[in-house]
BALOBA-1460 file (C-alpha; in Angstrom, 3 decimals):
// residues 353
<rec num="1" residu="m" x="0.000" y="0.000" z="0.000"/>
<rec num="2" residu="g" x="1.404" y="3.373" z="-0.997"/>
<rec num="3" residu="f" x="1.059" y="6.572" z="0.979"/>
<rec num="4" residu="e" x="1.896" y="10.251" z="0.658"/>
<rec num="5" residu="v" x="1.921" y="12.942" z="3.341"/>
<rec num="6" residu="d" x="1.786" y="16.655" z="2.511"/>
<rec num="7" residu="f" x="2.583" y="19.284" z="5.146"/>
<rec num="8" residu="l" x="1.124" y="22.555" z="3.849"/>
<rec num="9" residu="s" x="2.347" y="26.063" z="4.586"/>
<rec num="10" residu="v" x="-0.015" y="27.929" z="6.911"/>
<rec num="11" residu="g" x="1.293" y="31.466" z="6.422"/>
<rec num="12" residu="n" x="3.226" y="33.798" z="8.703"/>
<rec num="13" residu="s" x="2.503" y="32.116" z="12.030"/>
<rec num="14" residu="n" x="3.011" y="28.563" z="13.204"/>
<rec num="15" residu="g" x="0.160" y="26.143" z="12.603"/>
<rec num="16" residu="d" x="-0.606" y="22.718" z="11.147"/>
<rec num="17" residu="a" x="-2.367" y="21.546" z="7.982"/>
<rec num="18" residu="i" x="-1.609" y="17.998" z="6.861"/>
<rec num="19" residu="c" x="-3.068" y="16.056" z="3.930"/>
<rec num="20" residu="v" x="-2.533" y="12.304" z="3.584"/>
<rec num="21" residu="r" x="-3.511" y="9.992" z="0.738"/>
<rec num="22" residu="y" x="-3.022" y="6.233" z="0.765"/>
<rec num="23" residu="g" x="-4.130" y="3.133" z="-1.095"/>
<rec num="24" residu="t" x="-3.494" y="1.318" z="-4.380"/>
<rec num="25" residu="p" x="-4.434" y="1.979" z="-8.016"/>
<rec num="26" residu="e" x="-6.556" y="-1.187" z="-8.009"/>
<rec num="27" residu="l" x="-8.518" y="-0.501" z="-4.836"/>
<rec num="28" residu="g" x="-8.432" y="3.287" z="-4.942"/>
<rec num="29" residu="y" x="-7.148" y="5.908" z="-2.550"/>
<rec num="30" residu="a" x="-8.397" y="7.351" z="0.744"/>
<rec num="31" residu="i" x="-7.794" y="10.977" z="1.750"/>
<rec num="32" residu="h" x="-7.156" y="11.838" z="5.390"/>
<rec num="33" residu="i" x="-6.841" y="15.469" z="6.571"/>
<rec num="34" residu="t" x="-5.437" y="16.431" z="9.956"/>
<rec num="35" residu="d" x="-5.784" y="20.036" z="11.151"/>
<rec num="36" residu="g" x="-6.426" y="23.066" z="8.981"/>
<rec num="37" residu="g" x="-4.307" y="25.978" z="10.159"/>
<rec num="38" residu="y" x="-5.963" y="29.400" z="10.060"/>
<rec num="39" residu="v" x="-9.044" y="30.566" z="8.131"/>
<rec num="40" residu="e" x="-7.072" y="31.392" z="4.983"/>
<rec num="41" residu="t" x="-5.353" y="27.986" z="5.141"/>
<rec num="42" residu="g" x="-8.681" y="26.317" z="4.418"/>
<rec num="43" residu="q" x="-8.728" y="27.601" z="0.832"/>
<rec num="44" residu="r" x="-5.107" y="26.510" z="0.431"/>
<rec num="45" residu="i" x="-6.086" y="22.977" z="1.490"/>
<rec num="46" residu="i" x="-9.017" y="22.941" z="-0.941"/>
<rec num="47" residu="e" x="-6.825" y="24.062" z="-3.845"/>
<rec num="48" residu="h" x="-4.062" y="21.605" z="-2.926"/>
<rec num="49" residu="i" x="-6.425" y="18.646" z="-2.837"/>
<rec num="50" residu="n" x="-8.138" y="19.603" z="-6.088"/>
<rec num="51" residu="q" x="-4.792" y="20.027" z="-7.820"/>
<rec num="52" residu="h" x="-3.051" y="16.904" z="-6.571"/>
<rec num="53" residu="y" x="-5.771" y="14.398" z="-5.581"/>
<rec num="54" residu="g" x="-8.416" y="15.014" z="-8.260"/>
<rec num="55" residu="h" x="-11.196" y="17.606" z="-8.467"/>
<rec num="56" residu="n" x="-13.426" y="17.653" z="-5.383"/>
<rec num="57" residu="p" x="-12.706" y="14.074" z="-4.284"/>
<rec num="58" residu="h" x="-14.344" y="12.346" z="-1.352"/>
<rec num="59" residu="i" x="-12.491" y="12.951" z="1.920"/>
<rec num="60" residu="a" x="-12.623" y="9.813" z="4.045"/>
<rec num="61" residu="n" x="-11.709" y="11.418" z="7.368"/>
<rec num="62" residu="v" x="-11.039" y="14.867" z="8.800"/>
<rec num="63" residu="v" x="-9.252" y="14.944" z="12.160"/>
<rec num="64" residu="l" x="-8.855" y="17.872" z="14.550"/>
<rec num="65" residu="s" x="-5.926" y="17.310" z="16.898"/>
<rec num="66" residu="h" x="-7.059" y="19.879" z="19.496"/>
<rec num="67" residu="q" x="-9.004" y="23.081" z="19.878"/>
<rec num="68" residu="d" x="-6.303" y="25.742" z="19.297"/>
<rec num="69" residu="g" x="-7.039" y="28.291" z="16.578"/>
<rec num="70" residu="d" x="-3.985" y="27.510" z="14.442"/>
<rec num="71" residu="h" x="-5.349" y="23.995" z="13.898"/>
<rec num="72" residu="i" x="-9.111" y="24.369" z="13.737"/>
<rec num="73" residu="a" x="-10.102" y="27.446" z="11.703"/>
<rec num="74" residu="g" x="-9.074" y="26.161" z="8.270"/>
<rec num="75" residu="l" x="-11.003" y="22.918" z="8.703"/>
<rec num="76" residu="i" x="-14.348" y="24.731" z="8.713"/>
<rec num="77" residu="p" x="-14.276" y="25.682" z="4.983"/>
<rec num="78" residu="v" x="-12.809" y="22.269" z="4.152"/>
<rec num="79" residu="v" x="-15.738" y="20.462" z="5.795"/>
<rec num="80" residu="r" x="-18.193" y="22.806" z="4.104"/>
<rec num="81" residu="h" x="-16.610" y="22.337" z="0.662"/>
<rec num="82" residu="f" x="-15.921" y="18.612" z="0.372"/>
<rec num="83" residu="d" x="-17.914" y="15.421" z="0.676"/>
<rec num="84" residu="v" x="-16.540" y="14.165" z="4.013"/>
<rec num="85" residu="g" x="-17.055" y="10.697" z="5.431"/>
<rec num="86" residu="a" x="-16.417" y="11.496" z="9.093"/>
<rec num="87" residu="l" x="-15.137" y="14.235" z="11.393"/>
<rec num="88" residu="w" x="-13.033" y="13.221" z="14.383"/>
<rec num="89" residu="m" x="-12.821" y="15.791" z="17.172"/>
<rec num="90" residu="n" x="-12.952" y="15.928" z="20.943"/>
<rec num="91" residu="r" x="-15.489" y="18.386" z="22.337"/>
<rec num="92" residu="p" x="-14.779" y="19.224" z="25.993"/>
<rec num="93" residu="w" x="-18.329" y="20.318" z="26.813"/>
<rec num="94" residu="l" x="-19.659" y="16.797" z="26.300"/>
<rec num="95" residu="y" x="-18.184" y="15.756" z="29.641"/>
<rec num="96" residu="g" x="-19.574" y="18.510" z="31.876"/>
<rec num="97" residu="a" x="-21.624" y="16.111" z="34.005"/>
<rec num="98" residu="e" x="-18.511" y="14.038" z="34.762"/>
<rec num="99" residu="l" x="-16.439" y="17.090" z="35.705"/>
<rec num="100" residu="l" x="-18.711" y="19.033" z="38.058"/>
<rec num="101" residu="h" x="-16.510" y="18.152" z="41.032"/>
<rec num="102" residu="a" x="-13.498" y="19.869" z="39.426"/>
<rec num="103" residu="f" x="-15.042" y="23.333" z="39.042"/>
<rec num="104" residu="h" x="-15.724" y="26.202" z="41.428"/>
<rec num="105" residu="g" x="-19.206" y="27.582" z="41.941"/>
<rec num="106" residu="n" x="-22.689" y="26.214" z="41.713"/>
<rec num="107" residu="y" x="-22.725" y="24.868" z="38.192"/>
<rec num="108" residu="s" x="-25.338" y="22.387" z="37.107"/>
<rec num="109" residu="a" x="-24.242" y="19.814" z="34.567"/>
<rec num="110" residu="e" x="-26.086" y="21.721" z="31.838"/>
<rec num="111" residu="g" x="-24.701" y="25.073" z="33.025"/>
<rec num="112" residu="l" x="-21.132" y="23.798" z="32.936"/>
<rec num="113" residu="r" x="-21.671" y="22.227" z="29.532"/>
<rec num="114" residu="k" x="-22.947" y="25.553" z="28.172"/>
<rec num="115" residu="a" x="-20.135" y="27.554" z="29.787"/>
<rec num="116" residu="i" x="-17.470" y="25.323" z="28.226"/>
<rec num="117" residu="r" x="-19.209" y="25.235" z="24.847"/>
<rec num="118" residu="d" x="-19.545" y="29.030" z="24.760"/>
<rec num="119" residu="a" x="-15.783" y="29.305" z="25.326"/>
<rec num="120" residu="y" x="-15.003" y="27.508" z="22.038"/>
<rec num="121" residu="p" x="-16.899" y="29.268" z="19.218"/>
<rec num="122" residu="q" x="-14.669" y="27.897" z="16.429"/>
<rec num="123" residu="l" x="-15.057" y="24.367" z="17.740"/>
<rec num="124" residu="v" x="-18.817" y="24.879" z="17.784"/>
<rec num="125" residu="e" x="-18.710" y="26.279" z="14.241"/>
<rec num="126" residu="l" x="-16.842" y="23.198" z="13.027"/>
<rec num="127" residu="e" x="-19.336" y="20.943" z="14.791"/>
<rec num="128" residu="e" x="-22.274" y="22.779" z="13.242"/>
<rec num="129" residu="a" x="-20.716" y="22.713" z="9.767"/>
<rec num="130" residu="a" x="-20.492" y="18.929" z="10.001"/>
<rec num="131" residu="l" x="-23.965" y="18.440" z="11.453"/>
<rec num="132" residu="e" x="-25.538" y="20.645" z="8.756"/>
<rec num="133" residu="k" x="-24.169" y="18.231" z="6.124"/>
<rec num="134" residu="g" x="-25.006" y="15.076" z="8.045"/>
<rec num="135" residu="i" x="-21.340" y="14.237" z="8.636"/>
<rec num="136" residu="p" x="-20.934" y="11.943" z="11.669"/>
<rec num="137" residu="i" x="-18.667" y="13.210" z="14.451"/>
<rec num="138" residu="y" x="-16.611" y="10.759" z="16.501"/>
<rec num="139" residu="e" x="-14.452" y="11.004" z="19.620"/>
<rec num="140" residu="s" x="-10.710" y="10.604" z="19.075"/>
<rec num="141" residu="f" x="-9.399" y="8.592" z="22.001"/>
<rec num="142" residu="a" x="-6.592" y="6.067" z="22.250"/>
<rec num="143" residu="g" x="-7.428" y="2.792" z="20.543"/>
<rec num="144" residu="a" x="-9.740" y="4.237" z="17.874"/>
<rec num="145" residu="w" x="-8.954" y="3.425" z="14.245"/>
<rec num="146" residu="i" x="-9.448" y="6.216" z="11.698"/>
<rec num="147" residu="g" x="-8.958" y="4.420" z="8.420"/>
<rec num="148" residu="r" x="-5.300" y="3.288" z="8.485"/>
<rec num="149" residu="f" x="-4.509" y="5.591" z="11.417"/>
<rec num="150" residu="l" x="-4.526" y="4.363" z="15.005"/>
<rec num="151" residu="v" x="-5.178" y="6.967" z="17.696"/>
<rec num="152" residu="l" x="-2.433" y="6.584" z="20.311"/>
<rec num="153" residu="a" x="-3.403" y="9.428" z="22.658"/>
<rec num="154" residu="p" x="-5.145" y="10.866" z="24.548"/>
<rec num="155" residu="s" x="-6.892" y="8.240" z="26.586"/>
<rec num="156" residu="r" x="-10.410" y="9.278" z="27.530"/>
<rec num="157" residu="e" x="-9.466" y="9.337" z="31.211"/>
<rec num="158" residu="r" x="-6.463" y="11.617" z="30.703"/>
<rec num="159" residu="y" x="-8.387" y="13.923" z="28.359"/>
<rec num="160" residu="l" x="-11.093" y="14.470" z="30.958"/>
<rec num="161" residu="s" x="-8.464" y="15.160" z="33.627"/>
<rec num="162" residu="l" x="-7.005" y="17.940" z="31.428"/>
<rec num="163" residu="i" x="-10.245" y="19.785" z="30.638"/>
<rec num="164" residu="p" x="-10.304" y="21.741" z="33.958"/>
<rec num="165" residu="e" x="-6.794" y="23.024" z="33.125"/>
<rec num="166" residu="f" x="-7.653" y="24.314" z="29.642"/>
<rec num="167" residu="d" x="-7.165" y="28.069" z="29.300"/>
<rec num="168" residu="r" x="-10.730" y="28.677" z="28.155"/>
<rec num="169" residu="t" x="-12.669" y="26.528" z="30.555"/>
<rec num="170" residu="p" x="-14.281" y="28.206" z="33.601"/>
<rec num="171" residu="e" x="-12.303" y="28.645" z="36.812"/>
<rec num="172" residu="s" x="-11.527" y="25.261" z="38.342"/>
<rec num="173" residu="y" x="-9.694" y="23.700" z="41.251"/>
<rec num="174" residu="a" x="-7.119" y="22.217" z="38.868"/>
<rec num="175" residu="k" x="-6.184" y="25.348" z="36.911"/>
<rec num="176" residu="p" x="-2.731" y="26.738" z="37.787"/>
<rec num="177" residu="v" x="-2.334" y="30.247" z="39.164"/>
<rec num="178" residu="k" x="-1.822" y="32.461" z="36.128"/>
<rec num="179" residu="g" x="0.480" y="34.930" z="37.861"/>
<rec num="180" residu="a" x="2.985" y="32.279" z="38.871"/>
<rec num="181" residu="l" x="2.820" y="30.686" z="35.451"/>
<rec num="182" residu="g" x="3.414" y="34.055" z="33.800"/>
<rec num="183" residu="k" x="6.554" y="34.582" z="35.870"/>
<rec num="184" residu="l" x="7.780" y="31.143" z="34.859"/>
<rec num="185" residu="f" x="7.358" y="32.015" z="31.190"/>
<rec num="186" residu="e" x="9.165" y="35.317" z="31.641"/>
<rec num="187" residu="v" x="12.165" y="33.425" z="33.003"/>
<rec num="188" residu="a" x="11.963" y="30.981" z="30.108"/>
<rec num="189" residu="k" x="12.081" y="33.845" z="27.604"/>
<rec num="190" residu="k" x="15.544" y="35.028" z="28.642"/>
<rec num="191" residu="i" x="18.099" y="34.496" z="25.873"/>
<rec num="192" residu="a" x="21.119" y="32.340" z="26.627"/>
<rec num="193" residu="a" x="23.994" y="30.972" z="24.572"/>
<rec num="194" residu="f" x="24.362" y="27.225" z="24.047"/>
<rec num="195" residu="f" x="27.060" y="24.981" z="22.680"/>
<rec num="196" residu="e" x="26.459" y="21.367" z="21.708"/>
<rec num="197" residu="t" x="28.543" y="18.615" z="20.191"/>
<rec num="198" residu="w" x="27.165" y="15.479" z="18.583"/>
<rec num="199" residu="t" x="27.578" y="13.621" z="21.881"/>
<rec num="200" residu="t" x="26.369" y="16.377" z="24.245"/>
<rec num="201" residu="e" x="22.722" y="17.341" z="24.285"/>
<rec num="202" residu="a" x="21.098" y="20.561" z="25.506"/>
<rec num="203" residu="l" x="17.569" y="19.160" z="25.277"/>
<rec num="204" residu="q" x="16.155" y="18.997" z="28.818"/>
<rec num="205" residu="e" x="14.726" y="15.878" z="30.404"/>
<rec num="206" residu="n" x="12.359" y="17.950" z="32.569"/>
<rec num="207" residu="p" x="11.434" y="21.140" z="30.677"/>
<rec num="208" residu="s" x="8.801" y="23.545" z="31.921"/>
<rec num="209" residu="p" x="5.435" y="21.996" z="31.048"/>
<rec num="210" residu="t" x="3.576" y="22.748" z="27.852"/>
<rec num="211" residu="s" x="-0.115" y="23.664" z="28.041"/>
<rec num="212" residu="a" x="-2.893" y="21.285" z="29.014"/>
<rec num="213" residu="s" x="-4.439" y="21.887" z="25.589"/>
<rec num="214" residu="n" x="-1.236" y="20.696" z="23.912"/>
<rec num="215" residu="e" x="-1.073" y="17.630" z="26.145"/>
<rec num="216" residu="s" x="-4.629" y="16.790" z="25.051"/>
<rec num="217" residu="c" x="-3.593" y="16.512" z="21.374"/>
<rec num="218" residu="v" x="-4.739" y="13.578" z="19.294"/>
<rec num="219" residu="i" x="-1.635" y="11.598" z="18.304"/>
<rec num="220" residu="q" x="-2.076" y="9.327" z="15.277"/>
<rec num="221" residu="l" x="0.012" y="6.528" z="13.827"/>
<rec num="222" residu="g" x="-0.537" y="5.696" z="10.177"/>
<rec num="223" residu="t" x="0.243" y="2.048" z="9.389"/>
<rec num="224" residu="f" x="1.146" y="1.097" z="5.819"/>
<rec num="225" residu="d" x="2.499" y="-2.410" z="5.155"/>
<rec num="226" residu="g" x="5.019" y="-2.365" z="7.978"/>
<rec num="227" residu="k" x="5.875" y="1.340" z="7.734"/>
<rec num="228" residu="t" x="4.436" y="3.992" z="10.012"/>
<rec num="229" residu="v" x="3.773" y="7.744" z="10.020"/>
<rec num="230" residu="l" x="3.609" y="9.480" z="13.417"/>
<rec num="231" residu="l" x="1.507" y="12.673" z="13.567"/>
<rec num="232" residu="t" x="2.037" y="14.439" z="16.888"/>
<rec num="233" residu="a" x="0.368" y="17.876" z="16.499"/>
<rec num="234" residu="d" x="1.372" y="19.996" z="19.540"/>
<rec num="235" residu="a" x="1.692" y="17.082" z="21.956"/>
<rec num="236" residu="g" x="4.020" y="17.298" z="24.928"/>
<rec num="237" residu="p" x="6.113" y="14.678" z="26.740"/>
<rec num="238" residu="v" x="3.186" y="13.269" z="28.736"/>
<rec num="239" residu="a" x="1.069" y="12.689" z="25.636"/>
<rec num="240" residu="l" x="4.003" y="11.296" z="23.669"/>
<rec num="241" residu="s" x="4.787" y="8.855" z="26.479"/>
<rec num="242" residu="e" x="1.184" y="7.706" z="26.624"/>
<rec num="243" residu="a" x="1.232" y="7.332" z="22.835"/>
<rec num="244" residu="a" x="4.337" y="5.140" z="23.078"/>
<rec num="245" residu="d" x="2.568" y="2.912" z="25.605"/>
<rec num="246" residu="t" x="-0.391" y="2.494" z="23.256"/>
<rec num="247" residu="a" x="1.862" y="1.822" z="20.272"/>
<rec num="248" residu="a" x="3.754" y="-0.816" z="22.273"/>
<rec num="249" residu="n" x="0.479" y="-2.530" z="23.206"/>
<rec num="250" residu="y" x="-0.424" y="-2.790" z="19.505"/>
<rec num="251" residu="g" x="3.059" y="-3.859" z="18.418"/>
<rec num="252" residu="f" x="3.818" y="-0.594" z="16.598"/>
<rec num="253" residu="l" x="6.537" y="0.938" z="18.785"/>
<rec num="254" residu="f" x="9.411" y="1.093" z="16.329"/>
<rec num="255" residu="p" x="11.068" y="3.993" z="14.456"/>
<rec num="256" residu="p" x="8.564" y="5.553" z="12.032"/>
<rec num="257" residu="a" x="9.279" y="6.310" z="8.391"/>
<rec num="258" residu="l" x="8.057" y="9.862" z="8.969"/>
<rec num="259" residu="v" x="7.503" y="11.780" z="12.197"/>
<rec num="260" residu="q" x="6.005" y="15.204" z="12.806"/>
<rec num="261" residu="v" x="8.158" y="17.384" z="15.063"/>
<rec num="262" residu="p" x="5.749" y="18.326" z="17.886"/>
<rec num="263" residu="h" x="4.546" y="21.895" z="18.347"/>
<rec num="264" residu="h" x="6.654" y="23.398" z="15.544"/>
<rec num="265" residu="g" x="9.873" y="22.386" z="17.280"/>
<rec num="266" residu="s" x="9.254" y="23.831" z="20.740"/>
<rec num="267" residu="r" x="11.874" y="22.896" z="23.339"/>
<rec num="268" residu="r" x="9.137" y="22.119" z="25.897"/>
<rec num="269" residu="n" x="7.462" y="19.325" z="23.924"/>
<rec num="270" residu="v" x="10.126" y="16.622" z="23.614"/>
<rec num="271" residu="t" x="12.713" y="15.138" z="25.952"/>
<rec num="272" residu="p" x="15.708" y="12.883" z="25.301"/>
<rec num="273" residu="s" x="13.990" y="9.867" z="26.842"/>
<rec num="274" residu="v" x="10.787" y="10.367" z="24.828"/>
<rec num="275" residu="l" x="12.784" y="10.678" z="21.600"/>
<rec num="276" residu="d" x="14.871" y="7.629" z="22.487"/>
<rec num="277" residu="r" x="11.721" y="5.628" z="22.962"/>
<rec num="278" residu="w" x="10.141" y="6.700" z="19.694"/>
<rec num="279" residu="l" x="13.108" y="7.166" z="17.370"/>
<rec num="280" residu="g" x="15.888" y="5.139" z="18.959"/>
<rec num="281" residu="t" x="18.977" y="6.258" z="20.849"/>
<rec num="282" residu="p" x="21.493" y="8.661" z="19.265"/>
<rec num="283" residu="l" x="23.580" y="7.250" z="16.427"/>
<rec num="284" residu="p" x="27.284" y="7.804" z="15.726"/>
<rec num="285" residu="e" x="27.848" y="10.953" z="13.686"/>
<rec num="286" residu="g" x="27.579" y="10.270" z="9.961"/>
<rec num="287" residu="s" x="25.327" y="7.214" z="10.347"/>
<rec num="288" residu="q" x="22.535" y="6.470" z="7.903"/>
<rec num="289" residu="r" x="19.179" y="8.003" z="8.634"/>
<rec num="290" residu="r" x="16.323" y="6.067" z="10.211"/>
<rec num="291" residu="g" x="13.569" y="8.230" z="8.741"/>
<rec num="292" residu="f" x="12.430" y="11.784" z="8.088"/>
<rec num="293" residu="a" x="11.058" y="14.516" z="10.366"/>
<rec num="294" residu="f" x="8.723" y="17.276" z="9.126"/>
<rec num="295" residu="c" x="8.087" y="20.489" z="11.047"/>
<rec num="296" residu="s" x="5.321" y="23.029" z="10.364"/>
<rec num="297" residu="v" x="6.828" y="26.491" z="10.776"/>
<rec num="298" residu="g" x="5.431" y="29.922" z="9.917"/>
<rec num="299" residu="d" x="7.114" y="32.182" z="7.366"/>
<rec num="300" residu="n" x="8.019" y="34.710" z="10.069"/>
<rec num="301" residu="k" x="9.214" y="32.201" z="12.675"/>
<rec num="302" residu="p" x="12.917" y="31.686" z="11.876"/>
<rec num="303" residu="e" x="13.647" y="30.609" z="15.454"/>
<rec num="304" residu="y" x="11.628" y="27.401" z="14.931"/>
<rec num="305" residu="p" x="12.293" y="24.585" z="15.230"/>
<rec num="306" residu="r" x="14.571" y="25.241" z="18.178"/>
<rec num="307" residu="k" x="18.149" y="24.229" z="17.419"/>
<rec num="308" residu="r" x="18.353" y="21.849" z="20.366"/>
<rec num="309" residu="v" x="15.257" y="20.081" z="19.013"/>
<rec num="310" residu="s" x="16.417" y="19.738" z="15.397"/>
<rec num="311" residu="n" x="19.838" y="18.613" z="16.697"/>
<rec num="312" residu="a" x="18.167" y="15.962" z="18.856"/>
<rec num="313" residu="f" x="16.175" y="14.564" z="15.927"/>
<rec num="314" residu="l" x="19.231" y="14.548" z="13.674"/>
<rec num="315" residu="r" x="21.299" y="12.669" z="16.289"/>
<rec num="316" residu="r" x="18.695" y="9.933" z="16.233"/>
<rec num="317" residu="g" x="18.729" y="9.582" z="12.455"/>
<rec num="318" residu="y" x="15.869" y="11.957" z="11.610"/>
<rec num="319" residu="p" x="16.877" y="15.011" z="9.571"/>
<rec num="320" residu="v" x="14.347" y="17.810" z="10.080"/>
<rec num="321" residu="y" x="12.689" y="19.591" z="7.149"/>
<rec num="322" residu="k" x="10.534" y="22.665" z="7.816"/>
<rec num="323" residu="t" x="7.749" y="24.265" z="5.773"/>
<rec num="324" residu="s" x="8.465" y="28.030" z="6.171"/>
<rec num="325" residu="g" x="6.421" y="29.212" z="3.196"/>
<rec num="326" residu="a" x="6.627" y="26.004" z="1.162"/>
<rec num="327" residu="w" x="4.929" y="22.636" z="1.461"/>
<rec num="328" residu="l" x="6.639" y="19.341" z="2.108"/>
<rec num="329" residu="r" x="5.821" y="15.918" z="0.675"/>
<rec num="330" residu="h" x="6.907" y="12.449" z="1.703"/>
<rec num="331" residu="s" x="5.696" y="9.525" z="-0.372"/>
<rec num="332" residu="e" x="6.326" y="5.813" z="-0.694"/>
<rec num="333" residu="g" x="4.812" y="3.684" z="-3.429"/>
<rec num="334" residu="m" x="2.821" y="6.568" z="-4.933"/>
<rec num="335" residu="p" x="2.923" y="8.150" z="-8.422"/>
<rec num="336" residu="p" x="5.571" y="10.892" z="-8.665"/>
<rec num="337" residu="r" x="4.574" y="14.555" z="-8.491"/>
<rec num="338" residu="a" x="6.477" y="17.657" z="-9.493"/>
<rec num="339" residu="g" x="7.962" y="19.606" z="-6.627"/>
<rec num="340" residu="s" x="11.024" y="21.392" z="-5.356"/>
<rec num="341" residu="p" x="13.589" y="19.413" z="-3.358"/>
<rec num="342" residu="a" x="13.820" y="20.415" z="0.295"/>
<rec num="343" residu="q" x="16.933" y="20.770" z="2.436"/>
<rec num="344" residu="y" x="17.102" y="19.458" z="5.976"/>
<rec num="345" residu="l" x="18.400" y="21.576" z="8.829"/>
<rec num="346" residu="p" x="22.121" y="21.084" z="9.549"/>
<rec num="347" residu="f" x="23.512" y="20.248" z="12.964"/>
<rec num="348" residu="t" x="24.148" y="23.509" z="14.829"/>
<rec num="349" residu="s" x="26.768" y="23.639" z="17.566"/>
<rec num="350" residu="s" x="26.541" y="27.273" z="18.724"/>
<rec num="351" residu="y" x="23.251" y="29.140" z="19.039"/>
<rec num="352" residu="e" x="21.177" y="31.411" z="21.266"/>
<rec num="353" residu="e" x="17.718" y="30.740" z="22.625"/>
């Protein structure tokens, strides 16, 4: 079975828009879209699919990794435009009755559900766009199969535990104090000089935590005749560790052919131990690659991916390619398409962050 993965440019800011097609000439091809970037990215996705996959084809599955605006907005016009088989998205308001104990105040189950739903207008708009067309909407929890993609994370239990910590949900007992968190981020923003060699790594084992929304990301593993594609969205170390556990349970925990660099190459989303588990331990310098790593980066975000992150992937046999105004394609067993060759990021010894 052949497959091709296209990482589209999403404009000036970081965001994700990924189109996948897989199948055979005899049996046909399925199209799988994950995330849609910003509003204007939606038209870019529509044009890309019509140009490269055939005019207005059927879209088997559309997947939203999480509710952040740089992932959701562009999916709304895509769902409205195409014939879509299913939409996969997690809607936090559905679990209000199970989460009453975690929130301050005198909410009823219906009141909490409404308060959470009102906080996510784009998520509601995507839901309504699907319902208006009769497109079924499914939860995306670990163990679900979306065509050839296995959902590795989040588990339903962990997703529900994160909802009270989401930035947009009402005040809860679980939400961190914003003032203290703001001070932590101010410290993290200070610029420092770093020096790495191939055998010394600046990537931290215990970085400051990424957001609860990022840790709730849907992580998917595409499986194609013994080769895999790992789509991580903005997932952090907790989600990636849970995803590795799920992959191990299904017999799929081995180095993927293609991996998405989480959260545009943020230094808070991967750790050495997580990368070792997914990609393998660092290789001797000059060794053959194990696979490829793609990173969605905005045109005006030259600092991404962070050097310590791209270095860490390269050490483990995964050269990192970033979008930055272009789109990237990886394919195996698919008809060739015209495109410009991409260059991976070199190992960088001295840098500032």
